C-alpha positions in Angstrom: 20.7 27.7 20.9 19.7 29.9 23.8 16.1 30.8 24.3 15.2 34.4 24.9 12.4 35.2 27.2 11.0 38.6 27.8 11.0 39.9 31.3 8.3 41.6 33.2 9.0 43.8 36.1 6.8 42.7 39.0 5.4 45.0 41.7 8.4 44.2 43.9 10.9 45.4 41.2 12.1 42.0 40.3 12.3 40.7 36.8 10.4 37.6 36.2 10.2 35.7 32.8 6.9 36.4 31.0 5.2 33.1 30.2 5.5 32.5 26.4 2.4 31.8 24.3 2.6 28.1 23.5 1.6 27.6 19.8 0.2 24.2 19.2 0.4 23.0 15.6 -2.9 21.4 14.5 -2.7 17.9 13.3 -2.9 17.8 9.6 -6.2 16.4 8.2 -6.3 13.1 6.5 -6.5 14.8 3.2 -3.5 17.0 3.8 -1.6 14.0 5.0 -2.5 12.1 1.8 -1.6 15.0 -0.4 1.7 15.4 1.4 2.5 11.6 1.2 1.4 11.6 -2.5 3.7 14.5 -3.3 6.8 13.2 -1.7 6.0 9.6 -3.1 5.7 11.2 -6.5 9.0 13.0 -6.2 10.8 9.9 -5.0 9.0 7.9 -7.7 10.1 10.4 -10.4 13.7 9.8 -9.2 13.3 6.2 -9.2 11.4 6.3 -12.6 14.4 8.1 -14.1 16.8 5.5 -12.7 14.5 2.7 -14.0 14.2 4.3 -17.4 18.0 5.0 -17.9 19.1 1.6 -16.5 16.6 -0.3 -18.6 17.5 1.5 -21.8 21.2 1.3 -21.0 20.9 -2.5 -20.4 18.8 -3.1 -23.4 20.5 -0.8 -25.9 24.3 -0.6 -24.7 24.7 -3.9 -23.2 22.3 -5.7 -25.7 20.4 -7.6 -22.8 16.9 -8.7 -23.5 13.9 -6.6 -22.7 12.7 -8.7 -19.8 16.4 -8.9 -18.3 16.8 -5.3 -18.7 13.5 -4.5 -17.0 14.3 -6.8 -14.1 17.6 -5.2 -13.5 16.4 -1.7 -13.7 13.5 -2.4 -11.4 15.8 -3.8 -8.7 18.1 -0.7 -8.9 15.1 1.7 -8.9 13.4 -0.2 -6.0 16.4 0.3 -3.8 16.5 4.0 -4.6 12.7 4.3 -4.0 12.9 2.3 -0.6 15.7 4.7 0.7 13.7 7.7 -0.4 10.3 6.6 0.8 11.5 5.3 4.2 13.7 8.5 4.9 11.3 11.1 3.3 7.9 10.2 2.0 6.8 8.1 4.8 9.3 9.3 7.7 6.3 10.4 9.9 4.9 6.9 9.9 5.8 4.3 12.6 8.8 2.0 12.1 8.2 -1.7 12.2 11.8 -2.8 11.6 14.1 -2.3 8.6 14.1 -6.2 7.9 10.4 -6.5 7.9 9.9 -3.3 5.9 12.5 -4.2 3.3 11.2 -7.7 2.7 7.8 -6.6 2.2 9.0 -3.6 0.1 10.9 -6.1 -2.1 7.8 -8.4 -2.4 5.6 -5.5 -3.3 8.1 -4.3 -5.9 8.2 -7.8 -7.4 4.4 -7.6 -7.8 4.9 -4.2 -9.3 7.5 -5.6 -11.6 5.1 -8.3 -12.5 2.6 -5.6 -13.5 5.1 -3.9 -15.7 6.3 -7.2 -17.3 2.6 -8.2 -17.9 2.1 -4.8 -19.8 5.4 -5.6 -21.8 4.4 -9.2 -22.4 0.9 -8.0 -23.6 2.5 -5.7 -26.2 5.1 -8.3 -27.4 3.0 -11.5 -27.3 -0.5 -10.3 -27.9 -0.2 -7.1 -30.0 3.1 -8.3 -31.5 4.7 -4.9 -30.9 8.5 -4.7 -30.6 11.0 -2.0 -30.9 12.1 0.8 -28.6 8.8 2.7 -28.7 6.7 -0.3 -27.7 9.3 -1.3 -25.1 9.2 2.2 -23.4 5.4 2.8 -23.9 4.3 -0.5 -22.5 7.2 -1.3 -20.0 8.1 2.1 -18.8 5.0 4.2 -19.1 1.9 1.9 -18.7 3.6 -0.9 -16.8 5.4 1.4 -14.4 2.3 3.7 -14.0 0.0 0.8 -13.1 2.7 -0.6 -10.9 3.2 2.9 -9.1 -0.5 3.1 -8.2 -0.4 -0.4 -6.8 2.8 0.3 -4.9 1.6 3.5 -3.3 -1.6 1.7 -2.0 0.5 -1.2 -0.7 3.3 0.6 0.9 0.7 2.5 3.0 -1.1 -0.7 3.9 1.7 -3.0 4.6 5.1 -1.4 4.7 5.0 2.1 6.3 2.3 1.6 8.8 0.2 4.2 10.7 1.4 4.6 14.3 -2.1 3.1 15.6 -1.6 0.0 13.6 -1.6 -3.3 15.7 1.7 -4.5 14.1 3.4 -1.4 15.4 2.4 -1.8 19.0 3.3 -5.6 18.6 6.8 -4.7 17.3 7.4 -2.1 20.0 6.3 -4.5 22.7 8.8 -7.2 21.4 11.7 -4.8 21.6 13.5 -4.8 25.0 13.1 -1.7 27.0 16.1 0.6 26.8 17.7 1.2 30.2 19.6 4.5 30.5 23.3 4.0 31.3 24.5 5.7 34.6 26.3 8.9 33.9 30.1 8.6 34.3 31.8 11.4 36.4 
């Protein structure tokens, strides 16, 4: 794509490019960044929630798996969808600290989120003695996933998708070998 520059005729009759006004975008405030991250996280979460809901109900109703097994399988599938969406969209402006490190932490934090959902489901089943599709969905998919989501948003920002100034980012960048450009071939 070619850039167009306006010309100015100088006193000597020569055309000279007119300097273009440089527009600097102001850095978004912390609140704007938080709102943007939360919005994107919410959209990715809604997609992952739909996957979680559909897979858990499919496993439980169609394949007649137990409630806990259904929830574990659906959470693994939904967590993978969420990782891809969050890494490539929600938190794409944050520093990268290595896919392996991020994914391992992501899985650990999702396991904790799964524990929160299973805790809510277990509370309904073993303490309140509520069973059936309504209790399963309310306690496993609404309350459990809701509490787990709040935890995951906080934890992802804190440990997985780091701020560029975080010491772990500088440490990771320093550990990588410097890229040496290859000589151009003629």
